[in-house]
Backbone bond lengths (Angstrom), bond angles and torsions (degrees), N, CA, C in turn:
res aa  C-N    CA-C-N  psi(-1)  N-CA   C-N-CA  omega(-1)  CA-C   N-CA-C  phi
1 M - - - 1.435 - - 1.552 106.86 -
2 S 1.315 117.08 127.28 1.340 121.37 177.00 1.619 110.49 -74.03
3 Q 1.292 111.79 159.00 1.540 113.19 -171.78 1.553 111.04 -93.27
4 E 1.268 114.43 -3.16 1.510 118.98 178.44 1.485 111.56 -88.36
5 I 1.302 116.98 134.84 1.583 126.15 172.90 1.447 103.28 -87.76
6 K 1.294 113.81 124.02 1.497 118.67 177.73 1.638 106.14 -95.47
7 P 1.293 114.05 120.12 1.539 117.62 -174.64 1.628 115.56 -51.05
8 N 1.393 112.75 -35.69 1.458 113.11 -170.69 1.502 109.02 -100.91
9 Q 1.366 118.52 7.39 1.496 118.32 178.94 1.558 107.45 -92.23
10 I 1.362 109.39 147.54 1.476 117.11 178.41 1.618 112.38 -95.02
11 Y 1.344 119.17 132.69 1.435 120.50 -173.65 1.505 109.01 -123.52
12 T 1.293 114.80 147.20 1.560 118.50 172.68 1.494 108.30 -81.08
13 T 1.256 114.25 170.23 1.541 117.73 -179.36 1.543 109.15 -64.92
14 E 1.281 122.81 -34.48 1.439 125.73 -178.72 1.588 102.71 -63.24
15 E 1.260 116.67 -55.09 1.443 119.38 -176.83 1.592 110.85 -58.21
16 A 1.272 117.56 -43.45 1.471 123.73 178.60 1.513 103.41 -58.06
17 Q 1.299 123.07 -48.64 1.448 125.45 -175.69 1.540 110.33 -60.21
18 E 1.357 118.77 -38.75 1.480 121.79 174.16 1.540 112.16 -63.77
19 Y 1.275 113.57 -48.22 1.457 116.70 -176.65 1.474 113.43 -68.47
20 L 1.223 119.78 -38.61 1.567 123.52 177.61 1.410 113.27 -89.91
21 K 1.381 118.76 -6.24 1.535 117.75 175.57 1.531 108.62 60.28
22 I 1.323 119.15 53.17 1.523 119.18 177.58 1.478 106.31 -134.57
23 S 1.235 120.34 164.08 1.519 132.49 -177.72 1.490 106.83 -74.17
24 K 1.368 110.91 166.49 1.437 118.61 174.38 1.512 113.31 -66.72
25 S 1.345 109.81 -40.17 1.486 114.51 176.84 1.530 117.25 -58.22
26 T 1.440 110.15 -39.84 1.442 119.08 -177.27 1.459 112.77 -65.47
27 I 1.405 113.85 -37.89 1.444 118.49 -175.63 1.539 108.53 -74.03
28 K 1.256 117.38 -36.59 1.505 120.73 174.01 1.578 108.38 -67.74
29 R 1.192 121.50 -40.02 1.449 117.11 175.82 1.563 111.05 -67.46
30 L 1.343 122.81 -38.09 1.410 121.14 174.19 1.511 115.08 -61.66
31 L 1.415 115.65 -38.42 1.407 119.20 176.06 1.570 112.36 -64.55
32 K 1.355 111.51 -49.18 1.486 116.51 -179.34 1.515 116.44 -58.31
33 K 1.356 115.23 -38.38 1.398 121.95 175.21 1.437 118.53 -75.70
34 G 1.307 115.61 -8.01 1.479 120.63 -177.37 1.618 112.26 79.38
35 M 1.263 122.09 7.30 1.382 122.63 -177.47 1.591 112.18 -75.82
36 L 1.342 111.86 -21.57 1.427 120.14 176.13 1.536 104.73 -127.81
37 K 1.336 115.54 110.42 1.457 119.34 -179.15 1.482 111.91 -85.10
38 A 1.418 112.94 134.45 1.468 120.76 -178.55 1.531 110.34 -142.19
39 N 1.178 117.08 167.47 1.588 125.39 172.52 1.449 106.35 -112.57
40 K 1.294 117.75 142.66 1.436 124.33 173.13 1.552 109.49 -96.31
41 V 1.279 115.03 119.38 1.491 122.26 -176.63 1.511 102.53 -127.07
42 G 1.363 114.63 124.77 1.467 121.22 -178.65 1.470 118.04 49.62
43 G 1.355 114.76 37.18 1.447 117.13 -177.40 1.554 121.62 85.26
44 R 1.388 111.34 -3.23 1.393 118.59 -174.71 1.608 109.09 -125.52
45 Y 1.359 112.29 146.29 1.513 108.89 -177.83 1.547 111.32 -87.41
46 K 1.295 119.24 144.17 1.413 125.55 178.57 1.584 101.40 -121.93
47 I 1.334 108.15 131.28 1.522 120.94 -176.53 1.525 107.14 -117.09
48 L 1.374 113.10 130.55 1.362 124.32 176.15 1.587 108.85 -75.51
49 G 1.309 118.76 137.15 1.451 121.95 -177.37 1.640 112.49 -57.76
50 S 1.301 114.00 -35.84 1.414 119.59 178.75 1.591 112.03 -63.41
51 E 1.285 115.80 -29.89 1.485 120.68 175.38 1.492 113.02 -66.22
52 M 1.358 113.83 -38.87 1.491 121.91 179.60 1.594 106.90 -67.65
53 I 1.336 111.36 -44.40 1.369 111.09 -179.42 1.492 116.00 -65.94
54 R 1.316 115.50 -37.26 1.529 122.46 175.10 1.516 111.73 -62.70
55 L 1.359 119.62 -29.87 1.358 124.78 178.21 1.488 113.07 -67.71
56 V 1.313 119.06 -39.46 1.392 121.53 -175.59 1.579 114.82 -95.50
57 S 1.375 112.45 3.49 1.473 115.67 179.29 1.526 109.33 -71.55
58 P 1.356 118.65 159.15 1.479 124.79 176.36 1.457 113.25 -53.93
59 R 1.410 114.87 -38.85 1.503 115.44 -178.95 1.435 111.71 -63.81
60 A 1.356 116.90 -36.40 1.545 117.14 -179.99 1.532 109.82 -67.21
61 E 1.227 116.58 -36.21 1.489 119.83 179.23 1.588 109.40 -62.64
62 A 1.323 114.51 -41.58 1.441 117.54 -178.94 1.543 109.44 -67.84
63 R 1.315 118.35 -37.46 1.422 122.91 -176.52 1.531 109.72 -69.85
64 A 1.344 116.81 -38.70 1.467 121.84 171.90 1.438 114.36 -57.53
65 R 1.320 114.12 -48.21 1.538 125.10 178.42 1.527 108.33 -55.03
66 D 1.345 114.99 -51.99 1.521 118.56 -178.38 1.552 111.38 -61.64
67 L 1.279 115.35 -41.79 1.472 123.04 177.78 1.581 108.77 -58.31
68 Y 1.366 110.95 -49.66 1.453 114.45 -179.08 1.544 113.46 -59.00
69 F 1.323 115.79 -43.48 1.483 119.51 -179.06 1.561 113.32 -67.35
70 R 1.340 112.41 -34.86 1.535 117.16 178.33 1.576 109.05 -70.34
71 L 1.278 117.61 -37.96 1.474 120.89 177.58 1.534 107.46 -68.60
72 K 1.292 124.24 -47.48 1.347 127.44 177.87 1.495 112.79 -53.58
73 S 1.391 116.61 -50.86 1.389 119.97 177.46 1.517 116.16 -58.72
74 K 1.359 116.95 -43.12 1.465 126.28 172.51 1.446 109.75 -52.19
75 T 1.395 119.42 -53.33 1.392 128.43 -170.18 1.583 106.21 -61.83
76 Q 1.441 115.41 -41.45 1.435 120.27 -170.95 1.614 105.04 -74.29
77 N 1.398 116.71 -28.43 1.435 119.78 -178.81 1.608 108.39 -70.55
78 I 1.316 113.34 -41.65 1.437 119.71 -176.12 1.638 110.02 -66.49
79 I 1.340 113.85 -36.89 1.424 122.57 178.67 1.571 109.34 -64.80
80 K 1.229 113.66 -44.16 1.442 123.08 -179.80 1.544 112.09 -59.00
81 R 1.333 114.71 -39.92 1.549 119.51 177.54 1.417 113.50 -71.71
82 W 1.360 123.31 -13.55 1.386 122.47 178.80 1.471 108.05 -69.01
């Protein structure tokens, strides 16, 4: 398997796991949360290479960090109200 993700190629979840070096549960979580967009074809997810590239870009990391801090703040506020 080449190490380059081709933007216009379609990958299975297993291939995406190998390229991104993540576990099966992580890829499921990314798909469920919508962080990694995919189409379901014949009961299996198909992921466009450009989506995997977008996921590992620095902008995506900043977005994930912002989301984490918003969620953390919201959780802390809920706990304070208890």
